[in-house]
N, C-alpha and C positions, 0 to 999 in steps of 0.2 A: 241375644239371650232369647231363649225359647221361653215363651208362655207357661209358666209352672201349672197352668191349668189344662194342660195338654197331658202332663203326666197324670194328673188326677182322673181326667175325664176320658182321654182318647191316647193311653199310652202304645197303642197299635201303631198311630201316626210317626210317633219317634222310632220304635222298632222298625218301622219299614224304611224310613230315612237312613238309619244307621245300616242296614242291610245295604241299602241302595249304593251308599258311600263306601262301603266295603268295611265298616267300622266294628271290630270284635271287641268283646270283653267289657262291655258295660252293662251293668247289672241294674236295668230298671226297676226290678221288684223292691230291691235293696233302697234304692232311691226312694221309690212310693213309701217305703216304710219310714225312713228318715224324716220326710216330708209329714208325714201323719205324727210322727213322734214329737218332733220340734213345733208342731202346731199344738199339740196337747199339753207338752210341757210349758210352753209359752202362754197360753190359757191358763194353767195353773198360776203361773207367777203372776198374771194380771189379777185374777181372783184374790191372791194373798194381798197385793197392794191396795186392791179396792178395801178388802178387810182391815188393812192398815190404817187406812184413811178413816174409814168407820170408826175404828177403836180410838184413834187420835182425836176424834171429833167428840168423844164423849169424856176425856179427861178432865175437860175444865169444868163441866158439870158434876164431879165426883168428889167425894172427901175420904180421907182416913184410909181404912183398908182397901175398898172399893177402888180408890184412886190409884194405890199401890198395885194391886191386881192389874189394872187396866193398863199401867205403865209397863209391867213386867211383859204382859199379853203383846204389847206393841214391840217389846224388844224381841220377844220370840219370833212374831211374825215378820219382824225385818229381818232377822237372820234368815228364815226359811225364804223369803222373798228373794233375796241377794243370792242364794244358792240355787234356788228356781231359775234367775235368771242367768245365772252363769252357766247351768245346764243348757238354757234354750241357746243362748249365744254359741256353746261348743256344738251343738247339733246343729245349728244354722251353717257354722263352718264347715262341719263335716257334708252337710248337703251342696252348701255352694261349690265344694271341691269337684263332687262329680258332676254338678248339674251346668255349671257355667261352662265348661268346655265343650258341651254338645253342640253340633254345628245346627245350622237352619235348616227347615224343613225343605227338600228338594221339591221343585216344580216337577209335575207329573210327564211332562216334555223333555225332562233333561235324560240323555242317554246314559246307560249305566257303562262303567269302565273303571279302570284303575289309573290310566297314564294319559297323557296328551295323544299317545296314538290311538286312545279308543273315542277321541273325540269325532263328532258326526258331522261330516262337510254337508252345508246345505246348499250353496252356489259357489260359482266362480265368475270372477267380473275382470273384463280385459284381456287382452291377449298378450300371452308371454312372449317377451321380445325374443328375435333370433339375430345373432350378429355374425357377419361374415369376417369376425376378425377373433384372435385369442381374447376370451372374457377375463376381465381382471376384477377381483374384489376391492372393496373400498380402501384396503392399505395399500394395497399395490397400485391403484389410481392415485393415492395421495402420496406416493413416495418421493417423487421429483420434487413437488412443491413444499412439503412437508407441513400441509395445513391440518393433518393428523399426525400428532406425535404422540407415539405411546413409551419410547425409550425417555425423554426427557420428564413426561408424566410419574412414569415409573422412579426417576432420581427423585422427584418430589415427595412423592406419596407411595409409592410402592405399586405393587400388581394390579391389575383390573381399574387404572385410570387412565384418561385419556386427556390431550391439549388440542384443543381446536383453535386454529390460528387463520389471521386472514381471512379469505372468501369464506371457508368454513363457519367461522364464526360470525360473520355477517349473514351467511343463509339460515343459522340457526336462530338469528334474532328475527329475521323475516318469517321464519315460518312461525314463530310465536305470535309474532303481530298479526298474520295473515289470519290464523285461527282464530283469535280473538275476534278481528273485524267479521269474520263470518256467523261466529256465535252470538255476538250481543244483539244483532236484530232478530236472533230467535228467543230471547227473552234472557240471555244468560249474563248475570252481572258480573264484570271481571275482578278478580280479587288476587293480591298478592298476598298469601298468608303467611305466619311464622312457620318456620320449618323445625323449631325447638318446641316440644309438647310435652306436656306432664302424662303422666302414666296414666291418668283416668281418660286421656284422649284415646290413648292405644287400646286401652281395655274397652272403651265405649264404642269403638268401630270394630271390634272383633280380633284386631291385630295381636291382644293378648288376651290368652295366654297362647294362640294358637300359632302364630308367626313371631314369637319371642326371639327366636335364635336369628332370625334376619335383620334385628333394627339394633343400630349402633345406640349406645348410650353415654350419657355424661353424668357420671355418678356424683360428683362433686357438687352439682346443681339440681339433682334428681330431674334430668330433662333427657328427651331421646330425641334423636332425629328422624324424621319421617322418611318413609319408602314413597310416600304418595301424598299428594295434597288433600286426597280424599279425608284423611285423619283430621287436619285442620278445620276443613271446609263442613263437615259434619259436625265437630265439637264445638264451632262457633255459636250455635244454637241450642247448647245443651241446657236443660231444665226451663224450656220456654215452651209457651203454649200459643201457636199461631190462629189468628182469625181465618176460617175458614175461605175466605176470600182472597187470602194471601197467598194460597199454594194453588198450583206449584210454584215452590221459590227455587229458582236456579241461578247455578254460580259456574263460572268458568275460573278454574283457579290455575295461576302458573307459579311453579317453584321448582327448585332444585330438590333432588329426590336421592335418598341414601340407602342402600340395601347391601348387607354384609354379603350376600349370594353365599351364605352358608349351604354345604352340601353340593356347591356347583363345581368343584374344582375340575378342570379338565373339559368343561362344557362351554362352548362359545368363547375360549379364550383367546381368541384373535381379534384384535381390534376394538371397536367400540360397542358391539354389539350388546355384550352384557357385561356392565361396569359398575362399580360401587358408587359412582356418583352420575346421575344425568338428569337433564330438565324434561318437564313434561306440562303440558295444559290438561288438565283435568276437568270435565264437566261433573256436576253435583246436583242433584235434585231433592227437594223435600216435597212430597206429593201427598195428596188425601190417599188413603188407603184402597178405596175402591177404583182408584184410576192408575194404581202403579204399573199394571202392564201395557197399558196404552203408553205411559211414559218411558217404558222400557224401550219400546218399538221407536217412539220419538227421538231418545238418545243415540239409539243405535242408527237411526237413518241420518243423523248429524254425522256421526262416524264415516258412514259411507259416502256421503256427499263430500267430505273433506278429502278422503283417499281418492276418489274418482277425479275432483279438481285435479290434483296432483297427476293423474293419469298413471296411477301404480297400479300394475295387475295384481289381484288379490283373491282369495277365498274366504268366506264365512264359514266358522264350526261352532256347533253348539257344543259347549264343554261338558265333555262328561264327569258324572258324580264324583268320581275319585280324583278329579283334577280341579274341581271348585274349592273356593277358600270356604273356612268355616262359615261366614257370614252370608254368602252367597247363596240364593234361591236358585238362580239360573244366572249363566254367563253366555255371550256370545263374544267370540275372537274373531277380529280381522286379521288374516294372515297375509302379508305381503309375498310377492315372487322376489327373491333374492338370487340373481343371476349368479354370484360367486360363492352362493352355497349350492344352488342348482335345487332349492326346495322353498317352499313357503314356512314362514316365520312369522309368530305373533308380531304385531306393531301396536293393535288397540285392544281393548276388552271393554265390554257394557255389562254390569251386573245389576240385579235388582236384589236388594238384601232385605226386601219387606220391612218387618217391624225388627227385625234382629238387633241393628244399630240403635234404633230411636227408642226399645225398651231400657235397653242401659244407659242412654243419654236422657232419658225422660223427655223425649221431644214429641209433644201432642198438638192436635188440631181441636179447635172449640167448635161443637156442634150445638144444635138446640137441645139435644138429649144428653149432651154430656161430653166428654173429652176423649179423643181417640189418638193412639199412637200414628205419627204419620208413617209413611214409606221412605225409605231412603234410596235413591240409586245413584250408581256413579259409572262414567264410560269415559276412556282416554280420548280426547280431543287430538293431541299430536304427543307421541313420545318422540323427542327432538332427534336424539342420537341414531335412534333405529329410523326413523324416518329419513334423516339423512345418509344413511347407509343405503337404504331403499332407493332413493334418488340418485346417487352417485351410481351403482350399480345398474340400473335399469336405463339411465339416461346417459350413459357412457357413449364414446365414439371411437372409432379406430386411432385417432393421433393422441389418446390419452386424456382429452378434454371431455368435459360433462356439460350436458345443456341443462339450462335451468328450466323446471316447468314453467309453462306461460303463466299460471297464477300466481307466481313467485317473483316473475320478473319486473313489476311495478314497485315491489319492495327491497329486491337486492340491489337494482341498478344496473345490473350485468346480466348477460344471457348465457355466457358459458364461463367455465373455471376449470 
């Protein structure tokens, strides 16, 4: 959520961000008028409340008609106060309905654009493999062994689910442990958080209302399934104040993730590249607001180091404004090369959400001059299913086997599958 003082003092910054993101139809003047009106009405309500207390304090000292008059006046003020309070609450609700959905301010370095096709390529790493045999995609490679089974998964759960069996399952577990072993020495505490969360957690991280259509809900329990452990990791410190010496505070959360993939019909429908249920190791950092861009670079360096250790060729893109989520001020994606698709596709992302989430979650850092909102950042360490696909397709061999990246062999116990 944006700082409301931006609307009062620098509305041009909000207007510029909305234009940058390609968002039309937001009437900032009306929002500013509502903000002024709601504050004025609430001030009137508080004035009536003060008068009510003052009149109430005199009743005990009065007698006769004066006492009756004071009691009657107190009742009048109480009625007027309740009416003003209701009016202020109604104005707050109208203001928040327009204010809360506004996205974070975009960083000056974010390219302007509408879709992923407008993302700006920053660099490429590694050599795209060339094969002297017909390239197979991950499902063709898995067809004989059945280590990825979409048909039986569909029998269980419907479309966009997959079963990993045998060495594919072992490779998944190896990827998770390998990633955590690399991150823990860098100051990340491993966490396995809940995947069912309250509505406040999704609101606090900006997924509500922006991405509500992507979230699975459990109405009978008022709970929701997370699409990333970012939601749980951010919310675990809601309403807390950190000593300044405790930041940056870094976590590496492993969880199963769930996304409805609403609006993705027909896109990446083959295999396990885009499914409703997947596993991920997510980095999350609470840091001092003066150091968040350095922290962004640090998190992204961890992502690059992991992909490079796996030897998967990739490119880095600076995500354009129209492709940013509401909470992100800037985001880098790593797009791995997928021979089966003959294109680069996203396998990790790294976002700085500045104080957008911490303002909603009320997470602060204590300084000598007072408390300040922390900045929160998130980055994918390993999206297991997509990384598994990238390994299979880049390390495939003519006989249909796949070579395990050297970094994972100590974890898998096998060199090929």
